[in-house]
KEKEGU-517117 format. One record per residue (C-alpha): residue number from 1; residue in three letters; x, y, z. Coordinates in steps of 0.02 Angstrom, whole numbers, plus 50000, padded with zeros to 5 digits. Each point is the difference from the previous one (the first is absolute). Layout:
<nodes>
  nr rest    xx    yy    zz
 NUM  ALA     X     Y     Z
...
</nodes>
This chain:
<nodes>
  nr rest    xx    yy    zz
   1  UNK 58204 51886 44127
   2  UNK 50100 50190 50055
   3  UNK 50066 50021 50151
   4  UNK 49936 50138 50113
   5  UNK 50084 50113 50094
   6  UNK 49947 49970 50184
   7  UNK 50085 50033 50155
   8  UNK 50067 49816 50020
   9  UNK 50036 50006 49809
  10  UNK 50145 50134 49971
  11  UNK 50009 50067 49818
  12  UNK 50098 49851 49887
  13  UNK 50138 50135 49933
  14  UNK 50171 49981 50089
  15  UNK 50052 50140 50115
  16  UNK 50162 50052 49962
  17  UNK 50097 50139 50093
  18  UNK 50149 50119 49953
  19  UNK 50164 49970 50104
  20  UNK 49980 50206 50058
  21  UNK 49877 49983 50109
  22  UNK 49937 50155 50142
  23  UNK 50060 49962 50193
  24  UNK 49888 50084 50143
  25  UNK 50027 50032 50170
  26  UNK 49927 49869 50138
  27  UNK 49876 50145 50050
  28  UNK 49921 50016 49808
  29  UNK 50023 49789 49976
  30  UNK 49864 50027 50164
  31  UNK 49891 50116 49890
  32  UNK 49981 49895 49894
  33  UNK 49975 49837 50079
  34  UNK 49862 50103 50071
  35  UNK 49922 50052 49839
  36  UNK 50037 49822 49941
  37  UNK 49886 49929 50165
  38  UNK 49835 50082 49948
  39  UNK 49979 49911 49826
  40  UNK 49965 49817 49963
  41  UNK 50087 50006 49854
  42  UNK 50182 50080 49987
  43  UNK 49967 50068 49824
  44  UNK 49865 50113 50067
  45  UNK 50134 50108 50100
  46  UNK 50059 50057 49858
  47  UNK 49946 50181 50001
  48  UNK 50052 50032 50178
  49  UNK 50155 49936 50002
  50  UNK 50034 50108 49840
  51  UNK 49995 50144 50086
  52  UNK 50094 49922 50153
  53  UNK 50155 49955 49854
  54  UNK 49959 50191 49929
  55  UNK 50032 50072 50151
  56  UNK 50154 49930 50060
  57  UNK 50075 50000 49808
  58  UNK 50024 50180 49997
  59  UNK 49829 50048 49951
  60  UNK 49975 49856 49863
  61  UNK 49987 49822 49935
  62  UNK 50168 49947 49928
  63  UNK 50029 49841 49928
  64  UNK 50099 49929 50162
  65  UNK 49822 50050 50071
  66  UNK 49910 49912 49879
  67  UNK 50127 49861 50039
  68  UNK 49958 49993 50162
  69  UNK 49811 50023 49986
  70  UNK 50001 49829 49879
  71  UNK 50097 49915 50112
  72  UNK 49912 50029 50160
  73  UNK 49827 49984 49935
  74  UNK 50045 49834 49880
  75  UNK 49939 50101 49819
  76  UNK 50092 50029 49834
  77  UNK 50096 50170 50004
  78  UNK 49865 50034 49853
  79  UNK 49855 50000 50126
  80  UNK 50076 50141 50095
  81  UNK 50043 50105 49868
  82  UNK 49816 49966 49933
  83  UNK 49930 50075 50158
  84  UNK 50135 50130 50017
  85  UNK 49974 50086 49842
  86  UNK 49816 49991 50010
  87  UNK 49994 50107 50156
  88  UNK 50060 50193 49986
  89  UNK 50052 49989 50188
  90  UNK 50134 49886 49971
  91  UNK 50155 50080 49937
  92  UNK 50112 49881 49858
  93  UNK 50106 50151 49999
  94  UNK 50098 50114 50131
  95  UNK 49870 50143 50030
  96  UNK 50042 50169 50080
  97  UNK 49969 50016 50193
  98  UNK 49824 50097 49960
  99  UNK 49910 49891 49866
 100  UNK 49866 50128 49918
 101  UNK 49869 49890 49926
 102  UNK 49853 50079 49913
 103  UNK 49856 49927 49943
 104  UNK 49965 50008 49783
 105  UNK 49849 49906 50010
 106  UNK 49839 50101 49951
 107  UNK 49930 50082 50144
 108  UNK 50157 50068 50038
 109  UNK 50029 50034 49829
 110  UNK 49865 50102 49980
 111  UNK 50003 50081 50147
 112  UNK 50183 50079 49969
 113  UNK 50148 49857 50011
 114  UNK 50074 50046 49842
 115  UNK 50023 50172 50079
 116  UNK 50065 49917 50179
 117  UNK 50117 49914 49880
 118  UNK 50066 50139 49919
 119  UNK 50023 50101 50118
 120  UNK 50113 49867 50122
 121  UNK 50082 49976 49820
 122  UNK 50049 50181 50013
 123  UNK 50027 50020 50169
 124  UNK 50126 49836 50013
 125  UNK 50052 50025 49850
 126  UNK 49978 49818 49968
 127  UNK 49870 49920 49890
 128  UNK 49898 49836 50061
 129  UNK 50120 49848 49998
 130  UNK 50144 50101 50066
 131  UNK 50084 50043 50163
 132  UNK 50078 50144 50049
 133  UNK 50207 50021 49975
 134  UNK 49996 50009 50219
 135  UNK 49892 49838 50013
 136  UNK 49875 50108 50098
 137  UNK 49854 49991 49862
 138  UNK 49916 49873 49894
 139  UNK 49843 50023 49877
 140  UNK 49877 49900 49939
 141  UNK 49835 49964 49914
 142  UNK 49885 49852 50062
 143  UNK 49854 49931 49968
 144  UNK 49860 50019 50107
 145  UNK 50045 50010 50183
 146  UNK 49804 50008 50050
 147  UNK 49972 50158 50074
 148  UNK 49889 50073 49833
 149  UNK 49893 50109 50123
 150  UNK 50147 50106 50062
 151  UNK 50088 50034 49821
 152  UNK 50117 50026 49941
 153  UNK 50099 49915 50138
 154  UNK 50193 49920 50009
 155  UNK 50071 49881 50131
 156  UNK 50165 50040 50086
 157  UNK 50062 49829 50061
 158  UNK 49851 49924 50078
 159  UNK 49916 50154 50052
 160  UNK 49853 50094 49879
 161  UNK 49997 50162 49964
 162  UNK 49840 50069 49927
 163  UNK 49900 50140 49922
 164  UNK 50150 50085 49916
 165  UNK 50065 50159 49951
 166  UNK 50162 50062 49940
 167  UNK 50003 50100 50151
 168  UNK 49956 49848 50128
 169  UNK 50151 49917 49896
 170  UNK 50113 50125 50051
 171  UNK 49983 49987 50157
 172  UNK 50015 49821 49984
 173  UNK 50158 50015 49930
 174  UNK 50091 50107 50128
 175  UNK 49923 49894 50124
 176  UNK 50082 49858 49919
 177  UNK 50162 50119 49996
 178  UNK 50009 50055 50165
 179  UNK 49964 49804 50056
 180  UNK 49839 50069 50079
 181  UNK 49902 49866 49916
 182  UNK 50015 49805 50015
 183  UNK 50070 49916 49837
 184  UNK 49873 49889 50047
 185  UNK 50081 49828 50001
 186  UNK 49968 49883 50137
</nodes>
């Protein structure tokens, strides 16, 4: 009979954590503790804790941050990477202060996401997957952001900008450059 994964019967794989592990302030540890208290099974807190670690580790989930999460949650390093690489809001590489994520799924594509991406590429001088030399902007194409009725759209940090036109994109870029727009990171 095979073992089932249950809260009182954790995964049988050994949890090995690398030597280099992120360290956080007592305030951040308290914030993490508050999230862990919400979940009867610690591994269920993986996503909210990723957002905290990402915020505290210069905007992306680096190997020491991953090691911290694996150790804190008692899971394998691979368990953390599996979740981190699934969600577009988790950055596994450094990104600019403003991360423009353009939806490329069907509704957005039909309603002009390609034009928006091309316009951003020209305006910022970078292609999707790149960051400007001054580290202000990163540009990405992402899968469905769940705003099909207001396509084309993009996300900057965690904030949505919908019904985009090239003119609206220009306004957003200028607001970012002037510091008038939040980078959406919480």
